[in-house]
PyMOL Python script that loads the backbone (N, CA, C, O; Angstrom):
from pymol import cmd

cmd.read_pdbstr("""\
ATOM      1  N   MET A   1     -14.549 -29.702   9.232  1.00  0.00           N
ATOM      2  CA  MET A   1     -13.774 -29.138   8.173  1.00  0.00           C
ATOM      3  C   MET A   1     -12.296 -29.453   8.438  1.00  0.00           C
ATOM      4  O   MET A   1     -11.802 -29.136   9.520  1.00  0.00           O
ATOM      5  N   PRO A   2     -11.580 -30.058   7.500  1.00  0.00           N
ATOM      6  CA  PRO A   2     -10.168 -30.395   7.715  1.00  0.00           C
ATOM      7  C   PRO A   2      -9.329 -29.135   7.933  1.00  0.00           C
ATOM      8  O   PRO A   2      -9.554 -28.102   7.302  1.00  0.00           O
ATOM      9  N   SER A   3      -8.369 -29.246   8.830  1.00  0.00           N
ATOM     10  CA  SER A   3      -7.529 -28.085   9.100  1.00  0.00           C
ATOM     11  C   SER A   3      -6.156 -28.543   9.572  1.00  0.00           C
ATOM     12  O   SER A   3      -5.924 -29.727   9.818  1.00  0.00           O
ATOM     13  N   PHE A   4      -5.261 -27.585   9.691  1.00  0.00           N
ATOM     14  CA  PHE A   4      -3.908 -27.846  10.184  1.00  0.00           C
ATOM     15  C   PHE A   4      -3.549 -26.768  11.184  1.00  0.00           C
ATOM     16  O   PHE A   4      -3.713 -25.578  10.913  1.00  0.00           O
ATOM     17  N   THR A   5      -3.067 -27.178  12.324  1.00  0.00           N
ATOM     18  CA  THR A   5      -2.526 -26.261  13.310  1.00  0.00           C
ATOM     19  C   THR A   5      -1.183 -26.809  13.736  1.00  0.00           C
ATOM     20  O   THR A   5      -1.087 -27.948  14.193  1.00  0.00           O
ATOM     21  N   GLY A   6      -0.165 -26.022  13.591  1.00  0.00           N
ATOM     22  CA  GLY A   6       1.155 -26.495  13.960  1.00  0.00           C
ATOM     23  C   GLY A   6       2.229 -25.648  13.320  1.00  0.00           C
ATOM     24  O   GLY A   6       2.004 -24.493  12.958  1.00  0.00           O
ATOM     25  N   SER A   7       3.396 -26.238  13.186  1.00  0.00           N
ATOM     26  CA  SER A   7       4.553 -25.523  12.646  1.00  0.00           C
ATOM     27  C   SER A   7       5.072 -26.224  11.405  1.00  0.00           C
ATOM     28  O   SER A   7       5.030 -27.449  11.288  1.00  0.00           O
ATOM     29  N   ILE A   8       5.555 -25.421  10.496  1.00  0.00           N
ATOM     30  CA  ILE A   8       6.220 -25.926   9.303  1.00  0.00           C
ATOM     31  C   ILE A   8       7.547 -25.201   9.193  1.00  0.00           C
ATOM     32  O   ILE A   8       7.596 -23.973   9.270  1.00  0.00           O
ATOM     33  N   TYR A   9       8.610 -25.944   9.014  1.00  0.00           N
ATOM     34  CA  TYR A   9       9.936 -25.366   8.869  1.00  0.00           C
ATOM     35  C   TYR A   9      10.363 -25.490   7.419  1.00  0.00           C
ATOM     36  O   TYR A   9      10.393 -26.588   6.862  1.00  0.00           O
ATOM     37  N   LEU A  10      10.694 -24.361   6.810  1.00  0.00           N
ATOM     38  CA  LEU A  10      11.107 -24.335   5.419  1.00  0.00           C
ATOM     39  C   LEU A  10      12.568 -23.936   5.332  1.00  0.00           C
ATOM     40  O   LEU A  10      13.007 -22.989   5.985  1.00  0.00           O
ATOM     41  N   ILE A  11      13.310 -24.662   4.523  1.00  0.00           N
ATOM     42  CA  ILE A  11      14.707 -24.334   4.250  1.00  0.00           C
ATOM     43  C   ILE A  11      14.846 -24.218   2.742  1.00  0.00           C
ATOM     44  O   ILE A  11      14.516 -25.148   2.007  1.00  0.00           O
ATOM     45  N   CYS A  12      15.330 -23.085   2.290  1.00  0.00           N
ATOM     46  CA  CYS A  12      15.510 -22.862   0.861  1.00  0.00           C
ATOM     47  C   CYS A  12      16.982 -22.586   0.599  1.00  0.00           C
ATOM     48  O   CYS A  12      17.532 -21.594   1.077  1.00  0.00           O
ATOM     49  N   SER A  13      17.604 -23.455  -0.152  1.00  0.00           N
ATOM     50  CA  SER A  13      19.009 -23.253  -0.510  1.00  0.00           C
ATOM     51  C   SER A  13      19.094 -23.171  -2.029  1.00  0.00           C
ATOM     52  O   SER A  13      19.420 -24.147  -2.705  1.00  0.00           O
ATOM     53  N   GLY A  14      18.800 -22.013  -2.534  1.00  0.00           N
ATOM     54  CA  GLY A  14      18.851 -21.776  -3.969  1.00  0.00           C
ATOM     55  C   GLY A  14      19.504 -20.439  -4.240  1.00  0.00           C
ATOM     56  O   GLY A  14      20.212 -19.892  -3.394  1.00  0.00           O
ATOM     57  N   THR A  15      19.261 -19.928  -5.412  1.00  0.00           N
ATOM     58  CA  THR A  15      19.815 -18.624  -5.755  1.00  0.00           C
ATOM     59  C   THR A  15      19.135 -17.543  -4.915  1.00  0.00           C
ATOM     60  O   THR A  15      18.057 -17.757  -4.360  1.00  0.00           O
ATOM     61  N   SER A  16      19.772 -16.395  -4.834  1.00  0.00           N
ATOM     62  CA  SER A  16      19.200 -15.308  -4.041  1.00  0.00           C
ATOM     63  C   SER A  16      17.869 -14.837  -4.623  1.00  0.00           C
ATOM     64  O   SER A  16      17.004 -14.361  -3.887  1.00  0.00           O
ATOM     65  N   THR A  17      17.703 -14.966  -5.935  1.00  0.00           N
ATOM     66  CA  THR A  17      16.431 -14.592  -6.559  1.00  0.00           C
ATOM     67  C   THR A  17      15.315 -15.508  -6.094  1.00  0.00           C
ATOM     68  O   THR A  17      14.226 -15.036  -5.765  1.00  0.00           O
ATOM     69  N   LEU A  18      15.565 -16.807  -6.061  1.00  0.00           N
ATOM     70  CA  LEU A  18      14.563 -17.763  -5.599  1.00  0.00           C
ATOM     71  C   LEU A  18      14.203 -17.518  -4.144  1.00  0.00           C
ATOM     72  O   LEU A  18      13.028 -17.548  -3.779  1.00  0.00           O
ATOM     73  N   VAL A  19      15.199 -17.278  -3.318  1.00  0.00           N
ATOM     74  CA  VAL A  19      14.954 -17.014  -1.896  1.00  0.00           C
ATOM     75  C   VAL A  19      14.130 -15.740  -1.731  1.00  0.00           C
ATOM     76  O   VAL A  19      13.250 -15.681  -0.872  1.00  0.00           O
ATOM     77  N   SER A  20      14.405 -14.724  -2.540  1.00  0.00           N
ATOM     78  CA  SER A  20      13.635 -13.480  -2.480  1.00  0.00           C
ATOM     79  C   SER A  20      12.187 -13.711  -2.866  1.00  0.00           C
ATOM     80  O   SER A  20      11.288 -13.172  -2.220  1.00  0.00           O
ATOM     81  N   TYR A  21      11.936 -14.506  -3.911  1.00  0.00           N
ATOM     82  CA  TYR A  21      10.568 -14.808  -4.323  1.00  0.00           C
ATOM     83  C   TYR A  21       9.809 -15.552  -3.226  1.00  0.00           C
ATOM     84  O   TYR A  21       8.643 -15.258  -2.963  1.00  0.00           O
ATOM     85  N   ILE A  22      10.459 -16.496  -2.603  1.00  0.00           N
ATOM     86  CA  ILE A  22       9.803 -17.253  -1.536  1.00  0.00           C
ATOM     87  C   ILE A  22       9.495 -16.350  -0.352  1.00  0.00           C
ATOM     88  O   ILE A  22       8.434 -16.474   0.260  1.00  0.00           O
ATOM     89  N   ASN A  23      10.413 -15.437  -0.019  1.00  0.00           N
ATOM     90  CA  ASN A  23      10.157 -14.496   1.075  1.00  0.00           C
ATOM     91  C   ASN A  23       8.970 -13.598   0.771  1.00  0.00           C
ATOM     92  O   ASN A  23       8.169 -13.311   1.661  1.00  0.00           O
ATOM     93  N   VAL A  24       8.845 -13.147  -0.478  1.00  0.00           N
ATOM     94  CA  VAL A  24       7.706 -12.310  -0.861  1.00  0.00           C
ATOM     95  C   VAL A  24       6.403 -13.087  -0.720  1.00  0.00           C
ATOM     96  O   VAL A  24       5.421 -12.558  -0.199  1.00  0.00           O
ATOM     97  N   LEU A  25       6.384 -14.339  -1.179  1.00  0.00           N
ATOM     98  CA  LEU A  25       5.177 -15.155  -1.066  1.00  0.00           C
ATOM     99  C   LEU A  25       4.800 -15.407   0.391  1.00  0.00           C
ATOM    100  O   LEU A  25       3.619 -15.388   0.738  1.00  0.00           O
ATOM    101  N   LEU A  26       5.792 -15.640   1.242  1.00  0.00           N
ATOM    102  CA  LEU A  26       5.512 -15.866   2.660  1.00  0.00           C
ATOM    103  C   LEU A  26       4.976 -14.602   3.325  1.00  0.00           C
ATOM    104  O   LEU A  26       4.059 -14.672   4.144  1.00  0.00           O
ATOM    105  N   LYS A  27       5.539 -13.457   2.981  1.00  0.00           N
ATOM    106  CA  LYS A  27       5.045 -12.199   3.545  1.00  0.00           C
ATOM    107  C   LYS A  27       3.614 -11.932   3.090  1.00  0.00           C
ATOM    108  O   LYS A  27       2.797 -11.438   3.867  1.00  0.00           O
ATOM    109  N   PHE A  28       3.308 -12.256   1.832  1.00  0.00           N
ATOM    110  CA  PHE A  28       1.943 -12.058   1.348  1.00  0.00           C
ATOM    111  C   PHE A  28       0.977 -13.043   2.005  1.00  0.00           C
ATOM    112  O   PHE A  28      -0.174 -12.693   2.265  1.00  0.00           O
ATOM    113  N   ALA A  29       1.427 -14.267   2.277  1.00  0.00           N
ATOM    114  CA  ALA A  29       0.571 -15.248   2.956  1.00  0.00           C
ATOM    115  C   ALA A  29       0.180 -14.745   4.333  1.00  0.00           C
ATOM    116  O   ALA A  29      -0.942 -14.975   4.787  1.00  0.00           O
ATOM    117  N   GLU A  30       1.099 -14.060   5.001  1.00  0.00           N
ATOM    118  CA  GLU A  30       0.782 -13.509   6.313  1.00  0.00           C
ATOM    119  C   GLU A  30      -0.252 -12.392   6.195  1.00  0.00           C
ATOM    120  O   GLU A  30      -1.091 -12.225   7.080  1.00  0.00           O
ATOM    121  N   TYR A  31      -0.195 -11.633   5.113  1.00  0.00           N
ATOM    122  CA  TYR A  31      -1.144 -10.534   4.888  1.00  0.00           C
ATOM    123  C   TYR A  31      -2.491 -11.038   4.380  1.00  0.00           C
ATOM    124  O   TYR A  31      -3.537 -10.625   4.881  1.00  0.00           O
ATOM    125  N   GLY A  32      -2.471 -11.929   3.387  1.00  0.00           N
ATOM    126  CA  GLY A  32      -3.697 -12.320   2.702  1.00  0.00           C
ATOM    127  C   GLY A  32      -4.323 -13.618   3.171  1.00  0.00           C
ATOM    128  O   GLY A  32      -5.496 -13.864   2.890  1.00  0.00           O
ATOM    129  N   GLY A  33      -3.584 -14.448   3.870  1.00  0.00           N
ATOM    130  CA  GLY A  33      -4.115 -15.737   4.298  1.00  0.00           C
ATOM    131  C   GLY A  33      -3.905 -16.797   3.233  1.00  0.00           C
ATOM    132  O   GLY A  33      -3.453 -16.506   2.126  1.00  0.00           O
ATOM    133  N   VAL A  34      -4.238 -18.025   3.582  1.00  0.00           N
ATOM    134  CA  VAL A  34      -4.025 -19.165   2.691  1.00  0.00           C
ATOM    135  C   VAL A  34      -5.307 -19.982   2.612  1.00  0.00           C
ATOM    136  O   VAL A  34      -5.943 -20.243   3.633  1.00  0.00           O
ATOM    137  N   GLY A  35      -5.685 -20.383   1.414  1.00  0.00           N
ATOM    138  CA  GLY A  35      -6.835 -21.257   1.240  1.00  0.00           C
ATOM    139  C   GLY A  35      -8.122 -20.489   1.018  1.00  0.00           C
ATOM    140  O   GLY A  35      -8.121 -19.309   0.670  1.00  0.00           O
ATOM    141  N   ILE A  36      -9.227 -21.203   1.233  1.00  0.00           N
ATOM    142  CA  ILE A  36     -10.536 -20.597   1.029  1.00  0.00           C
ATOM    143  C   ILE A  36     -11.049 -20.041   2.352  1.00  0.00           C
ATOM    144  O   ILE A  36     -10.527 -20.369   3.417  1.00  0.00           O
ATOM    145  N   LYS A  37     -12.053 -19.217   2.276  1.00  0.00           N
ATOM    146  CA  LYS A  37     -12.724 -18.622   3.430  1.00  0.00           C
ATOM    147  C   LYS A  37     -11.797 -17.743   4.262  1.00  0.00           C
ATOM    148  O   LYS A  37     -11.951 -17.666   5.481  1.00  0.00           O
ATOM    149  N   THR A  38     -10.832 -17.075   3.618  1.00  0.00           N
ATOM    150  CA  THR A  38      -9.967 -16.172   4.368  1.00  0.00           C
ATOM    151  C   THR A  38     -10.727 -14.936   4.842  1.00  0.00           C
ATOM    152  O   THR A  38     -10.336 -14.312   5.829  1.00  0.00           O
ATOM    153  N   ALA A  39     -11.805 -14.578   4.152  1.00  0.00           N
ATOM    154  CA  ALA A  39     -12.611 -13.439   4.581  1.00  0.00           C
ATOM    155  C   ALA A  39     -13.314 -13.726   5.905  1.00  0.00           C
ATOM    156  O   ALA A  39     -13.712 -12.796   6.607  1.00  0.00           O
ATOM    157  N   LEU A  40     -13.471 -14.995   6.252  1.00  0.00           N
ATOM    158  CA  LEU A  40     -14.102 -15.382   7.513  1.00  0.00           C
ATOM    159  C   LEU A  40     -13.097 -15.574   8.635  1.00  0.00           C
ATOM    160  O   LEU A  40     -13.457 -15.979   9.740  1.00  0.00           O
ATOM    161  N   GLY A  41     -11.829 -15.281   8.346  1.00  0.00           N
ATOM    162  CA  GLY A  41     -10.806 -15.414   9.374  1.00  0.00           C
ATOM    163  C   GLY A  41     -10.063 -16.728   9.354  1.00  0.00           C
ATOM    164  O   GLY A  41      -9.200 -16.961  10.199  1.00  0.00           O
ATOM    165  N   MET A  42     -10.377 -17.586   8.414  1.00  0.00           N
ATOM    166  CA  MET A  42      -9.668 -18.859   8.315  1.00  0.00           C
ATOM    167  C   MET A  42      -8.419 -18.675   7.448  1.00  0.00           C
ATOM    168  O   MET A  42      -8.356 -17.746   6.642  1.00  0.00           O
ATOM    169  N   GLY A  43      -7.446 -19.536   7.606  1.00  0.00           N
ATOM    170  CA  GLY A  43      -6.250 -19.484   6.786  1.00  0.00           C
ATOM    171  C   GLY A  43      -5.213 -18.488   7.260  1.00  0.00           C
ATOM    172  O   GLY A  43      -4.376 -18.040   6.476  1.00  0.00           O
ATOM    173  N   ALA A  44      -5.259 -18.141   8.530  1.00  0.00           N
ATOM    174  CA  ALA A  44      -4.289 -17.188   9.063  1.00  0.00           C
ATOM    175  C   ALA A  44      -2.902 -17.810   9.103  1.00  0.00           C
ATOM    176  O   ALA A  44      -2.747 -19.004   9.360  1.00  0.00           O
ATOM    177  N   VAL A  45      -1.905 -16.985   8.847  1.00  0.00           N
ATOM    178  CA  VAL A  45      -0.505 -17.425   8.834  1.00  0.00           C
ATOM    179  C   VAL A  45       0.292 -16.465   9.708  1.00  0.00           C
ATOM    180  O   VAL A  45       0.141 -15.248   9.605  1.00  0.00           O
ATOM    181  N   ARG A  46       1.134 -17.017  10.562  1.00  0.00           N
ATOM    182  CA  ARG A  46       2.077 -16.207  11.340  1.00  0.00           C
ATOM    183  C   ARG A  46       3.470 -16.722  11.041  1.00  0.00           C
ATOM    184  O   ARG A  46       3.719 -17.927  11.088  1.00  0.00           O
ATOM    185  N   ILE A  47       4.370 -15.813  10.735  1.00  0.00           N
ATOM    186  CA  ILE A  47       5.721 -16.203  10.366  1.00  0.00           C
ATOM    187  C   ILE A  47       6.683 -15.727  11.439  1.00  0.00           C
ATOM    188  O   ILE A  47       6.699 -14.548  11.793  1.00  0.00           O
ATOM    189  N   ASP A  48       7.486 -16.653  11.955  1.00  0.00           N
ATOM    190  CA  ASP A  48       8.568 -16.344  12.885  1.00  0.00           C
ATOM    191  C   ASP A  48       9.866 -16.516  12.111  1.00  0.00           C
ATOM    192  O   ASP A  48      10.280 -17.642  11.836  1.00  0.00           O
ATOM    193  N   TRP A  49      10.504 -15.421  11.762  1.00  0.00           N
ATOM    194  CA  TRP A  49      11.761 -15.481  11.000  1.00  0.00           C
ATOM    195  C   TRP A  49      12.882 -15.861  11.934  1.00  0.00           C
ATOM    196  O   TRP A  49      13.141 -15.172  12.920  1.00  0.00           O
ATOM    197  N   LYS A  50      13.546 -16.955  11.627  1.00  0.00           N
ATOM    198  CA  LYS A  50      14.683 -17.406  12.422  1.00  0.00           C
ATOM    199  C   LYS A  50      15.825 -17.755  11.483  1.00  0.00           C
ATOM    200  O   LYS A  50      15.629 -18.388  10.446  1.00  0.00           O
ATOM    201  N   GLY A  51      16.993 -17.340  11.858  1.00  0.00           N
ATOM    202  CA  GLY A  51      18.172 -17.689  11.047  1.00  0.00           C
ATOM    203  C   GLY A  51      18.616 -16.661  10.101  1.00  0.00           C
ATOM    204  O   GLY A  51      19.593 -16.864   9.381  1.00  0.00           O
TER     205      GLY A  51
END
""", "prot")
cmd.dss("prot")
cmd.show_as("cartoon", "prot")
cmd.util.cbc("prot")
cmd.orient("prot")
């Protein structure tokens, strides 16, 4: 099954509203997971806030 393990660095330089929306989506990804089969423990996300 294809997968990804590693780091992704995101930089958002937009309006404060856009940055807030992206932060909400990232926080939800950490709670709900990403992709299919999240109920089986796949798609886990950990966010390290830096900056």
